[in-house]
DSSP file (Angstrom, degrees, kcal/mol; ACC not computed):
  #  RESIDUE AA STRUCTURE BP1 BP2  ACC     N-H-->O    O-->H-N    N-H-->O    O-->H-N    TCO  KAPPA ALPHA  PHI   PSI    X-CA   Y-CA   Z-CA
    1    1 A M              0   0    0      0, 0.0     0, 0.0     0, 0.0     0, 0.0   0.000 360.0 360.0 360.0 130.9   26.0  -33.3    5.2
    2    2 A S        -     0   0    0      1,-0.1     3,-0.1     3,-0.0     0, 0.0  -0.500 360.0 -97.5 -85.2 154.4   28.1  -30.9    7.4
    3    3 A P        -     0   0    0      0, 0.0    -1,-0.1     0, 0.0     3,-0.1  -0.296  51.8 -87.4 -66.1 155.2   26.6  -28.5    9.9
    4    4 A P        -     0   0    0      0, 0.0     2,-0.1     0, 0.0     0, 0.0  -0.289  51.2 -97.5 -62.7 149.0   26.1  -24.9    8.8
    5    5 A A        -     0   0    0      1,-0.1     3,-0.0    -3,-0.1    -3,-0.0  -0.403  37.9-109.1 -67.3 141.7   29.0  -22.6    9.3
    6    6 A D        -     0   0    0      1,-0.2    -1,-0.1    -2,-0.1     4,-0.1  -0.605  20.8-148.2 -70.5 122.2   28.9  -20.5   12.4
    7    7 A P  S    S+     0   0    0      0, 0.0    -1,-0.2     0, 0.0     3,-0.1   0.715  95.8  36.8 -67.1 -17.1   28.3  -16.9   11.2
    8    8 A H    >   +     0   0    0      1,-0.1     3,-2.0     6,-0.0     5,-0.1  -0.665  68.1 173.5-133.0  77.0   30.4  -15.7   14.2
    9    9 A P  T 3  S+     0   0    0      0, 0.0    -1,-0.1     0, 0.0    -3,-0.0   0.683  74.1  67.8 -62.4 -17.2   33.3  -18.1   14.7
   10   10 A G  T 3  S-     0   0    0      1,-0.3     3,-0.2    -3,-0.1    -2,-0.0   0.464 113.8-103.8 -80.7  -0.3   34.8  -15.9   17.4
   11   11 A G    <   -     0   0    0     -3,-2.0    -1,-0.3     1,-0.2     3,-0.1  -0.543  53.7 -46.7 105.5-174.9   31.9  -16.5   19.8
   12   12 A P  S    S+     0   0    0      0, 0.0     2,-1.7     0, 0.0    -1,-0.2   0.788 122.9  70.1 -69.4 -27.4   29.0  -14.5   20.8
   13   13 A F  S    S+     0   0    0     -3,-0.2     3,-0.1    -5,-0.1     6,-0.0  -0.516  75.8 150.5 -89.5  70.2   31.0  -11.3   21.4
   14   14 A H    >   -     0   0    0     -2,-1.7     3,-2.3     1,-0.1    20,-0.3  -0.529  57.6 -72.6 -98.7 162.6   31.7  -10.7   17.7
   15   15 A P  T 3  S+     0   0    0      0, 0.0    20,-0.2     0, 0.0    -1,-0.1  -0.337 122.2  29.2 -55.5 132.4   32.2   -7.5   15.8
   16   16 A G  T 3  S+     0   0    0     18,-3.2     2,-0.1     1,-0.4    19,-0.1   0.128  84.9 132.4 101.0 -18.6   28.9   -5.6   15.5
   17   17 A A    <   -     0   0    0     -3,-2.3    17,-2.5    17,-0.1     2,-0.5  -0.448  58.4-126.7 -66.9 136.4   27.4   -7.0   18.8
   18   18 A I  E     +A   33   0A   0     15,-0.2    65,-2.0    -2,-0.1     2,-0.3  -0.754  44.1 163.1 -88.4 125.7   25.9   -4.3   20.9
   19   19 A V  E     -AB  32  82A   0     13,-3.2    13,-2.2    -2,-0.5     2,-0.5  -0.832  41.0-127.6-137.9 168.8   27.3   -4.4   24.4
   20   20 A I  E     -AB  31  81A   0     61,-2.8    61,-2.2    -2,-0.3     2,-0.5  -0.997  26.7-158.6-120.5 125.0   27.7   -2.6   27.7
   21   21 A V  E     -AB  30  80A   0      9,-2.7     9,-2.4    -2,-0.5     2,-0.6  -0.898   2.7-154.0-108.5 129.1   31.3   -2.4   28.9
   22   22 A T  E     -AB  29  79A   0     57,-2.6    56,-2.9    -2,-0.5    57,-1.6  -0.907  14.0-149.3-103.8 123.7   32.1   -1.8   32.6
   23   23 A L  E     - B   0  77A   0      5,-3.1    54,-0.3    -2,-0.6     5,-0.1  -0.558   9.2-140.4 -90.9 155.5   35.5   -0.2   33.3
   24   24 A N  S    S+     0   0    0     52,-2.1    -1,-0.1     1,-0.3    53,-0.1   0.977  80.5  39.6 -75.3 -62.5   37.7   -0.8   36.4
   25   25 A S  S    S+     0   0    0     51,-0.4    -1,-0.3     1,-0.3     2,-0.2  -0.954 121.6  24.8-145.7 117.9   39.1    2.7   37.0
   26   26 A P  S    S-     0   0    0      0, 0.0     2,-1.2     0, 0.0    -1,-0.3   0.571 101.5-124.1 -71.7 156.0   37.5    5.0   36.7
   27   27 A R        +     0   0    0     -2,-0.2     2,-0.3    -3,-0.1    -3,-0.1  -0.569  57.4 140.7 -74.3  97.7   34.3    3.1   37.3
   28   28 A E        -     0   0    0     -2,-1.2    -5,-3.1    -5,-0.1     2,-0.4  -0.872  42.0-137.4-134.3 165.2   32.4    3.9   34.1
   29   29 A K  E     -A   22   0A   0     -2,-0.3    20,-3.2    -7,-0.2    21,-0.4  -0.983  12.5-162.0-127.4 142.1   30.1    2.1   31.6
   30   30 A F  E     -AC  21  48A   0     -9,-2.4    -9,-2.7    -2,-0.4     2,-0.4  -0.951   4.0-156.0-121.5 142.6   30.1    2.4   27.9
   31   31 A W  E     +AC  20  47A   0     16,-2.9    16,-2.4    -2,-0.4     2,-0.3  -0.963  42.8  93.8-114.9 132.4   27.4    1.4   25.4
   32   32 A G  E     -AC  19  46A   0    -13,-2.2   -13,-3.2    -2,-0.4     2,-0.4  -0.993  67.5 -60.6 174.6-168.9   28.2    0.5   21.9
   33   33 A A  E     -AC  18  45A   0     12,-2.3    12,-2.3    -2,-0.3     2,-0.3  -0.835  47.9-114.3-105.0 137.4   29.1   -1.9   19.2
   34   34 A I  E     + C   0  44A   0    -17,-2.5   -18,-3.2    -2,-0.4    10,-0.3  -0.536  31.1 175.9 -68.6 129.4   32.2   -4.1   19.3
   35   35 A L  E    S-     0   0A   0      8,-3.3     2,-0.3     1,-0.4     9,-0.2   0.741  71.4  -6.1 -97.5 -37.5   34.6   -3.3   16.5
   36   36 A D  E     - C   0  43A   0      7,-1.5     7,-3.1   -22,-0.1    -1,-0.4  -0.973  54.5-170.6-159.3 143.4   37.3   -5.8   17.6
   37   37 A L  E     + C   0  42A   0     -2,-0.3     2,-0.2     5,-0.2     5,-0.2  -0.976  26.4 144.2-138.4 123.0   37.9   -8.1   20.5
   38   38 A S        -     0   0    0      3,-2.8     3,-0.1    -2,-0.4    -2,-0.0  -0.813  65.2 -83.5-144.3-177.8   41.3   -9.8   21.0
   39   39 A G  S    S+     0   0    0     -2,-0.2    35,-0.2     1,-0.2     3,-0.1   0.700 125.9  55.1 -65.7 -19.1   43.7  -11.0   23.7
   40   40 A V  S    S-     0   0    0      1,-0.2    34,-1.7    33,-0.1     2,-0.3   0.847 120.5 -74.9 -82.7 -37.2   45.1   -7.5   23.7
   41   41 A G  E     - D   0  73A   0     32,-0.3    -3,-2.8    -3,-0.1     2,-0.4  -0.976  48.0 -66.8 170.5-158.9   41.8   -5.7   24.4
   42   42 A L  E     -CD  37  72A   0     30,-2.6    30,-3.2    -2,-0.3     2,-0.5  -0.984  24.3-159.1-133.1 134.5   38.4   -4.5   23.2
   43   43 A S  E     +CD  36  71A   0     -7,-3.1    -8,-3.3    -2,-0.4    -7,-1.5  -0.977  19.6 175.1-115.9 129.7   37.5   -1.7   20.6
   44   44 A V  E     -CD  34  70A   0     26,-3.0    26,-3.8    -2,-0.5     2,-0.6  -0.978  23.9-149.4-133.4 142.3   34.0   -0.3   20.8
   45   45 A R  E     +CD  33  69A   0    -12,-2.3   -12,-2.3    -2,-0.4     2,-0.3  -0.969  60.0  73.4-111.1 120.8   32.2    2.5   19.0
   46   46 A G  E    S-C   32   0A   0     22,-1.1     2,-0.3    -2,-0.6   -14,-0.2  -0.906  72.6 -69.5 175.4-147.8   29.6    4.2   21.2
   47   47 A V  E     -C   31   0A   0    -16,-2.4   -16,-2.9    -2,-0.3     2,-0.1  -0.936  44.2 -90.1-138.1 157.8   29.2    6.5   24.1
   48   48 A D  E >   -C   30   0A   0     -2,-0.3     3,-2.5   -18,-0.2     4,-0.3  -0.469  45.9-119.1 -59.7 137.7   29.7    6.7   27.8
   49   49 A L  G >  S+     0   0    0    -20,-3.2     3,-1.5     1,-0.3     4,-0.4   0.820 113.8  62.8 -55.5 -32.9   26.4    5.4   29.4
   50   50 A A  G 3  S+     0   0    0    -21,-0.4    -1,-0.3     1,-0.3     4,-0.2   0.710 104.2  49.2 -65.1 -19.0   25.9    8.8   31.0
   51   51 A S  G <> S+     0   0    0     -3,-2.5     4,-2.2     1,-0.1    -1,-0.3   0.348  80.0 101.7-100.6   4.3   25.7   10.4   27.5
   52   52 A F  H <> S+     0   0    0     -3,-1.5     4,-2.3    -4,-0.3     5,-0.2   0.920  82.0  47.3 -57.4 -48.9   23.2    7.9   26.1
   53   53 A D  H  > S+     0   0    0     -4,-0.4     4,-2.3     1,-0.2    -1,-0.2   0.857 110.6  53.4 -63.8 -34.6   20.2   10.2   26.4
   54   54 A D  H  > S+     0   0    0      2,-0.2     4,-2.4    -4,-0.2    -1,-0.2   0.900 108.0  50.9 -64.5 -40.3   22.2   13.0   24.8
   55   55 A L  H  X S+     0   0    0     -4,-2.2     4,-2.5     2,-0.2     5,-0.2   0.932 109.9  49.4 -62.1 -46.0   23.0   10.8   21.9
   56   56 A V  H  X S+     0   0    0     -4,-2.3     4,-2.6     1,-0.2    -2,-0.2   0.926 112.1  48.4 -59.5 -45.5   19.3    9.9   21.5
   57   57 A S  H  X S+     0   0    0     -4,-2.3     4,-1.7     1,-0.2    -1,-0.2   0.895 110.6  51.5 -61.5 -41.0   18.3   13.6   21.5
   58   58 A M  H  <>S+     0   0    0     -4,-2.4     5,-2.2     2,-0.2     4,-0.3   0.919 112.1  45.3 -62.8 -45.4   21.0   14.4   19.0
   59   59 A I  H ><5S+     0   0    0     -4,-2.5     3,-1.5     1,-0.2    -2,-0.2   0.907 111.2  53.1 -66.6 -41.7   19.9   11.7   16.6
   60   60 A K  H 3<5S+     0   0    0     -4,-2.6    -1,-0.2     1,-0.3    -2,-0.2   0.845 105.2  55.7 -61.1 -33.1   16.2   12.7   17.0
   61   61 A A  T 3<5S-     0   0    0     -4,-1.7    -1,-0.3    -5,-0.2    -2,-0.2   0.531 122.3-107.9 -77.6  -5.7   17.2   16.3   16.2
   62   62 A G  T < 5 +     0   0    0     -3,-1.5    -3,-0.2     1,-0.3    -2,-0.1   0.531  69.9 145.3  92.1   6.1   18.7   15.1   12.9
   63   63 A D      < -     0   0    0     -5,-2.2    -1,-0.3    -6,-0.2     2,-0.2  -0.424  52.4-108.0 -74.0 153.5   22.3   15.6   13.9
   64   64 A S        -     0   0    0     -2,-0.1     2,-0.6     1,-0.1    -1,-0.1  -0.509  31.4-106.8 -82.1 153.0   24.9   13.2   12.6
   65   65 A F        +     0   0    0     -2,-0.2    -1,-0.1     1,-0.1   -10,-0.0  -0.683  43.1 166.8 -81.1 120.6   26.5   10.6   14.8
   66   66 A T        +     0   0    0     -2,-0.6    -1,-0.1     2,-0.0    -2,-0.0   0.173  20.0 142.0-121.8  16.2   30.1   11.6   15.5
   67   67 A S        -     0   0    0      1,-0.1   -20,-0.1   -22,-0.0     2,-0.1  -0.248  42.4-133.9 -61.6 147.1   31.1    9.4   18.3
   68   68 A G        -     0   0    0    -22,-0.2   -22,-1.1     1,-0.1     2,-0.4  -0.242  19.8-101.7 -87.8-178.1   34.6    8.0   18.3
   69   69 A S  E     -D   45   0A   0    -24,-0.2     2,-0.4    -2,-0.1   -24,-0.3  -0.837  30.7-148.9-106.6 150.2   35.8    4.6   18.9
   70   70 A F  E     -D   44   0A   0    -26,-3.8   -26,-3.0    -2,-0.4     2,-0.5  -0.930   3.4-156.8-120.6 140.3   37.3    3.5   22.2
   71   71 A S  E     -D   43   0A   0     -2,-0.4     2,-0.5   -28,-0.2   -28,-0.2  -0.971   9.1-170.9-117.9 132.5   39.9    0.9   22.9
   72   72 A F  E     -D   42   0A   0    -30,-3.2   -30,-2.6    -2,-0.5     5,-0.1  -0.983  20.3-130.8-124.1 126.2   40.3   -0.7   26.3
   73   73 A R  E >>  -D   41   0A   0     -2,-0.5     3,-2.2   -32,-0.2     4,-0.7  -0.404  33.9-107.0 -67.9 153.5   43.2   -3.0   27.3
   74   74 A C  G >4 S+     0   0    0    -34,-1.7     3,-0.8     1,-0.3   -33,-0.1   0.847 121.2  51.1 -52.1 -38.8   42.1   -6.3   28.8
   75   75 A I  G 34 S+     0   0    0      1,-0.2    -1,-0.3   -51,-0.0   -34,-0.1   0.619 101.8  65.2 -76.7  -9.5   43.2   -5.1   32.3
   76   76 A G  G <4 S+     0   0    0     -3,-2.2   -52,-2.1   -52,-0.1   -51,-0.4   0.644  94.4  62.0 -88.2 -15.6   41.2   -1.9   31.9
   77   77 A W  E <<  -B   23   0A   0     -3,-0.8   -54,-0.3    -4,-0.7     3,-0.1  -0.913  57.0-162.5-120.1 144.2   37.7   -3.3   31.8
   78   78 A N  E     -     0   0A   0    -56,-2.9     2,-0.3    -2,-0.4   -55,-0.2   0.783  69.6 -14.3 -90.2 -32.0   35.9   -5.3   34.4
   79   79 A G  E     -B   22   0A   0    -57,-1.6   -57,-2.6     2,-0.0     2,-0.4  -0.994  46.0-146.6-167.2 163.0   33.2   -6.9   32.3
   80   80 A I  E     +B   21   0A   0     -2,-0.3     2,-0.3   -59,-0.2   -59,-0.2  -0.997  21.6 175.9-139.1 134.7   31.2   -7.0   29.1
   81   81 A E  E     -B   20   0A   0    -61,-2.2   -61,-2.8    -2,-0.4     2,-0.1  -0.977  34.0-102.0-138.9 152.1   27.6   -7.9   28.7
   82   82 A F  E     -B   19   0A   0     -2,-0.3     2,-1.5   -63,-0.2   -63,-0.3  -0.427  35.4-115.7 -68.7 147.0   25.1   -7.9   25.9
   83   83 A D        +     0   0    0    -65,-2.0    10,-0.1   -51,-0.1     8,-0.1  -0.695  60.0 155.2 -82.9  89.2   22.6   -5.1   25.7
   84   84 A L        -     0   0    0     -2,-1.5     8,-0.1     6,-0.1     2,-0.1  -0.853  46.5-104.8-120.0 152.3   19.6   -7.2   26.3
   85   85 A P        -     0   0    0      0, 0.0     2,-0.4     0, 0.0     5,-0.2  -0.376  28.8-148.7 -69.4 156.0   16.1   -6.5   27.7
   86   86 A E  B >   -E   89   0B   0      3,-2.0     3,-2.8    -2,-0.1     2,-0.2  -0.970  56.4 -50.5-132.1 118.0   15.4   -7.6   31.2
   87   87 A S  T 3  S-     0   0    0     -2,-0.4     0, 0.0     1,-0.3     0, 0.0  -0.399 125.1 -19.4  53.8-119.8   11.8   -8.6   32.2
   88   88 A N  T 3  S+     0   0    0     -2,-0.2     2,-0.5    -3,-0.1    -1,-0.3   0.237 114.2 106.7-100.5  14.1    9.7   -5.7   31.0
   89   89 A I  B <  S-E   86   0B   0     -3,-2.8    -3,-2.0     1,-0.0     2,-0.0  -0.830  70.0-127.9 -94.9 124.3   12.7   -3.2   30.8
   90   90 A L        -     0   0    0     -2,-0.5    -6,-0.1    -5,-0.2    -2,-0.1  -0.317  21.2-113.9 -67.2 149.5   13.8   -2.4   27.3
   91   91 A S     >  -     0   0    0     -8,-0.1     4,-2.4     1,-0.1     5,-0.2  -0.344  30.9-107.7 -70.9 165.3   17.4   -2.8   26.3
   92   92 A L  H  > S+     0   0    0      1,-0.2     4,-2.9     2,-0.2     5,-0.2   0.882 122.5  54.6 -63.1 -37.1   19.3    0.4   25.4
   93   93 A S  H  > S+     0   0    0      2,-0.2     4,-2.6     1,-0.2    -1,-0.2   0.912 109.2  47.1 -62.1 -42.4   19.2   -0.6   21.8
   94   94 A Q  H  > S+     0   0    0      2,-0.2     4,-2.7     1,-0.2    -2,-0.2   0.909 112.7  49.0 -65.8 -41.9   15.5   -1.0   21.9
   95   95 A R  H  X S+     0   0    0     -4,-2.4     4,-2.4     2,-0.2     5,-0.2   0.928 111.4  50.2 -61.4 -44.6   15.1    2.3   23.6
   96   96 A F  H  X S+     0   0    0     -4,-2.9     4,-2.4     1,-0.2     6,-0.4   0.947 113.8  44.4 -57.9 -50.4   17.3    3.9   21.0
   97   97 A A  H  X S+     0   0    0     -4,-2.6     4,-2.3     1,-0.2    -2,-0.2   0.895 113.8  50.4 -62.9 -41.7   15.3    2.4   18.1
   98   98 A Q  H  < S+     0   0    0     -4,-2.7    -1,-0.2     1,-0.2    -2,-0.2   0.888 117.5  38.7 -63.7 -40.5   12.0    3.3   19.7
   99   99 A Q  H  < S+     0   0    0     -4,-2.4    -2,-0.2    -5,-0.2    -1,-0.2   0.771 129.2  28.0 -85.4 -27.0   13.0    6.9   20.3
  100  100 A T  H  < S-     0   0    0     -4,-2.4    -3,-0.2    -5,-0.2    -2,-0.2   0.649  93.0-127.6-108.0 -19.3   14.9    7.6   17.1
  101  101 A G  S  < S+     0   0    0     -4,-2.3     2,-0.4    -5,-0.4    -4,-0.2   0.627  74.5 110.4  77.9  13.2   13.3    5.2   14.6
  102  102 A Q  S    S-     0   0    0     -6,-0.4    -1,-0.3    -5,-0.1    -2,-0.2  -0.927  73.4-120.1-124.1 146.4   16.7    3.9   13.7
  103  103 A D     >  -     0   0    0     -2,-0.4     4,-0.9     1,-0.1    -9,-0.1  -0.718  22.9-148.4 -77.0 125.9   18.5    0.6   14.3
  104  104 A P  H  > S+     0   0    0      0, 0.0     4,-2.8     0, 0.0     5,-0.3   0.788  83.4  73.6 -71.1 -25.3   21.7    1.5   16.3
  105  105 A A  H  > S+     0   0    0      1,-0.2     4,-2.5     2,-0.2     5,-0.3   0.937 100.1  40.3 -58.5 -53.4   23.9   -1.3   14.9
  106  106 A P  H  > S+     0   0    0      0, 0.0     4,-2.4     0, 0.0    -1,-0.2   0.881 116.4  52.5 -63.2 -34.6   24.5    0.2   11.4
  107  107 A L  H  < S+     0   0    0     -4,-0.9    -2,-0.2     1,-0.2   -42,-0.0   0.915 114.5  41.3 -64.9 -42.7   24.9    3.6   13.0
  108  108 A L  H  < S+     0   0    0     -4,-2.8    -1,-0.2     1,-0.2    -3,-0.2   0.854 122.0  38.6 -75.5 -36.0   27.5    2.4   15.5
  109  109 A T  H >X S+     0   0    0     -4,-2.5     3,-1.8    -5,-0.3     4,-0.9   0.838  82.5 147.1 -86.8 -33.0   29.4    0.2   13.1
  110  110 A G  G >< S-     0   0    0     -4,-2.4     3,-0.8    -5,-0.3     4,-0.2   0.056  78.1 -12.7  39.4-133.5   29.2    2.4   10.1
  111  111 A E  G 34 S+     0   0    0      1,-0.2     3,-0.5     2,-0.2     4,-0.3   0.607 123.1  81.3 -72.7 -12.3   32.2    2.2    7.8
  112  112 A F  G <4 S+     0   0    0     -3,-1.8    -1,-0.2     1,-0.2    -2,-0.2   0.872 109.5  20.0 -63.7 -37.8   34.2    0.4   10.5
  113  113 A L  S XX S+     0   0    0     -4,-0.9     3,-1.7    -3,-0.8     4,-0.7   0.173  88.1 116.3-116.5  16.2   32.7   -3.0    9.7
  114  114 A A  G >4 S+     0   0    0     -3,-0.5     3,-0.9    -5,-0.3    -1,-0.1   0.835  75.1  56.0 -56.6 -35.2   31.4   -2.2    6.1
  115  115 A G  G 34 S+     0   0    0     -4,-0.3    -1,-0.3     1,-0.2    -2,-0.1   0.703 102.0  57.7 -70.6 -19.0   33.8   -4.8    4.7
  116  116 A D  G <4 S+     0   0    0     -3,-1.7    -1,-0.2     2,-0.0     2,-0.2   0.626  94.0  82.4 -85.4 -14.4   32.3   -7.5    6.9
  117  117 A R    <<        0   0    0     -3,-0.9     0, 0.0    -4,-0.7     0, 0.0  -0.611 360.0 360.0 -93.5 151.5   28.7   -7.0    5.6
  118  118 A E              0   0    0     -2,-0.2    -1,-0.1     0, 0.0    -3,-0.0   0.360 360.0 360.0-120.3 360.0   27.3   -8.5    2.4
C-alpha cells in the first residue's frame, strides 16, 4: 500500500496558506493568502499589516472585501512566515475570525483559487 498523496506537493507554503510577508525596501509587512509561489516571486492577496484593523472594521460593517493581489519578486521580500498564534497571543487569522465571524481563507482566496477547491 502506498502512502497517501501529499495534499500540498509544493511544500508548506502552498496556495491558500495564510502568511505574513516582510518586504526589504520599504520595510513593510503584508498579511494575506498565498496565490502563487515560484522561483520568480510570490503573489499574495491581502492587506498591508498597518491596514489590518481597517479591514476587520470594514468586514464587520458589512462592506465587501475589495483588496487587490500583490506580487513580490524574490529579491523584494525578506521573509515569509505562517500566520500562527504564539503562546497566548492569537494569530491575525484568529483575530479576524473572532472579530468578524468569518474564516479569512475563503475571503482572501475567493475566485483566485476556486478551481483548486473541490
